[in-house]
C-alpha positions in Angstrom: -9.2 -31.7 -157.2 -7.7 -34.1 -154.7 -6.5 -36.3 -157.5 -4.0 -33.7 -158.7 -0.7 -34.5 -157.0 2.1 -33.1 -159.1 1.1 -30.5 -161.7 2.8 -27.2 -162.7 2.0 -24.5 -165.2 4.6 -21.9 -166.2 4.6 -19.0 -168.6 8.0 -17.7 -169.6 10.6 -17.3 -172.3 13.0 -19.8 -173.7 16.5 -19.2 -172.5 18.2 -21.2 -175.2 17.6 -23.0 -178.5 15.9 -26.4 -177.8 18.2 -29.4 -177.9 16.6 -32.5 -179.5 17.4 -36.1 -180.1 16.1 -39.7 -180.2 16.7 -42.4 -177.6 18.2 -45.8 -178.5 14.7 -47.1 -178.6 13.5 -44.5 -181.0 11.7 -42.1 -178.7 12.0 -38.4 -179.5 13.0 -35.9 -176.9 13.7 -32.2 -176.6 14.9 -30.0 -173.7 15.3 -26.3 -173.1 15.6 -23.8 -170.3 13.0 -21.2 -169.7 12.8 -18.1 -167.5 9.8 -16.9 -165.5 9.8 -13.4 -164.1 8.0 -12.0 -161.1 7.8 -8.3 -160.3 6.9 -7.0 -156.9 7.7 -4.3 -154.3 9.8 -5.2 -151.4 9.3 -4.0 -147.8 11.1 -0.7 -148.6 8.7 -0.1 -151.5 11.4 -0.8 -154.2 10.5 -2.6 -157.4 12.1 -6.0 -157.6 12.2 -8.4 -160.5 12.9 -12.0 -159.7 13.9 -14.4 -162.5 13.7 -18.1 -161.9 15.2 -20.6 -164.4 13.5 -23.9 -165.1 14.7 -26.9 -167.2 12.0 -28.5 -169.4 12.1 -31.9 -171.0 9.5 -32.9 -173.7 8.9 -36.3 -175.2 7.2 -37.8 -178.3 5.3 -35.7 -180.8 5.6 -32.6 -178.5 9.4 -32.9 -178.8 9.1 -32.7 -182.6 7.0 -29.6 -182.3 9.4 -28.1 -179.8 12.4 -28.7 -182.1 10.6 -27.3 -185.1 8.8 -24.2 -183.8 10.4 -23.0 -180.5 13.4 -20.8 -180.4 15.4 -18.8 -177.9 13.3 -15.9 -176.5 9.9 -17.4 -177.6 7.2 -17.0 -175.0 5.4 -20.3 -174.0 3.1 -21.8 -171.5 4.3 -25.2 -170.3 2.2 -27.6 -168.4 3.6 -30.8 -166.8 5.0 -32.2 -163.6 8.1 -31.6 -161.5 10.6 -34.5 -161.5 13.8 -34.7 -159.4 16.5 -37.2 -160.2 20.2 -37.9 -159.5 23.0 -39.1 -161.7 26.8 -39.5 -161.6 28.8 -37.2 -163.9 31.9 -38.1 -165.9 34.2 -37.4 -162.9 32.1 -39.7 -160.6 30.4 -36.9 -158.7 26.8 -37.4 -157.8 24.6 -34.6 -159.2 21.0 -33.7 -158.7 18.5 -32.2 -161.2 15.0 -30.9 -160.9 13.1 -30.6 -164.2 9.7 -30.0 -165.6 8.5 -32.9 -167.7 6.1 -31.2 -170.1 2.8 -32.8 -171.1 1.5 -29.7 -172.9 2.9 -26.6 -174.6 1.1 -23.4 -175.8 3.1 -20.9 -178.0 2.3 -17.4 -176.9 3.3 -14.0 -178.2 3.6 -13.0 -181.9 4.1 -15.5 -184.7 7.7 -14.4 -185.5 
């Protein structure tokens, strides 16, 4: 298992409709946000629900599947790697983003 350096698996629900497109070189892409929820009891015994939001980017054939079959609220398992990057926005401010670049998707829940 020493060869696995950057791998993540998340199960959660899509927070928005996937956005899809094609690069100038013709490569398909899709992106969406997803929420993962963790429930636990804090030190005082109170139930706490913690929601984390993740931004997912998908490329190639998986992007086409994402655009066609995934919708807001759909439960999915995403497998991929964590990527951090920086960019300069329209106002010239440097921004940072951390995303999951998905290499696999599994649709969960009911078929609706």
